[in-house]
N, C-alpha and C positions, 0 to 999 in steps of 0.2 A: 716549228722544234728551228732553238737556239744552236752556233758552236758551242756551245757549254754541254745541253744537253746529249749531244750527233757527239762527245766524244768520253761521254761522262757511260754513253752504250755500248760505241770501243772497245774501253777498259775496261767493259763490264763479259763480253763479248770474250776477250783474250783471259781472261780469272774461265770463264766457262769454258774453256779448250784447256787450259792448263789444269784443271778438275779433271775433264775427263781423261787425258792423261797418265792425269797420278794414278783415278778408276782402274785406267790397261792395267798399269804397272802392279795395282798392288793385287789387282785380278788373276794377271800373270805368276803366284806369287804361292796357285793353290797350284798345287802338285800334284794333285786329286783331278785335275782339269786340262786335260791332256792341251783339247780343242781351244785355251783364251792365249793360242800362243801370242807372244807381241814383240814386234818388229818392233829394237829400242835401238835404234838409228834414222827408224821412223818416227820414233817416239822422241830423239833430238830434237832433229829437226825440224817435227810440231810444238815443241812449245819453245825454241830461240822461233820462229816467225813470233804464238802467244807474248814475247817479250815482247820483243820489236815490234808490235801492234800493237804495245800497252805504250811502249816510250814514244812513238810517235801521235796518240793519242794525247796523252797525258804536253808533247811537245806546243802539238797544235790548238791544242787550248791554254797553254800558257799563253801565245802566238796571239790571241785572240785577245784572252784578256789586258794586255802590252798594245794594240790598238786600242782600245775601249778608255785607256790608260788616259795613250795620247791624243786623245782627240775628245778627252774630257779636258785636257791638258790646255787645250787650243781653245776652249772659251768659258775656260779661267781664267 
């Protein structure tokens, strides 16, 4: 595995986290099922964590691309 595929996997995981929270929030809107209560502050924390995970993964990918570019510049 290379850094690019690891970063892409981490972004994918972040998107899955967002989708899971979104589904939980949407399910909580159903008043006929009070068992599906959701803690909105916990959901907000999960969304923030997913955002940070995606942003960090993109930064890692960009750093890896810059390293590759600088390495190629050495030999050009």
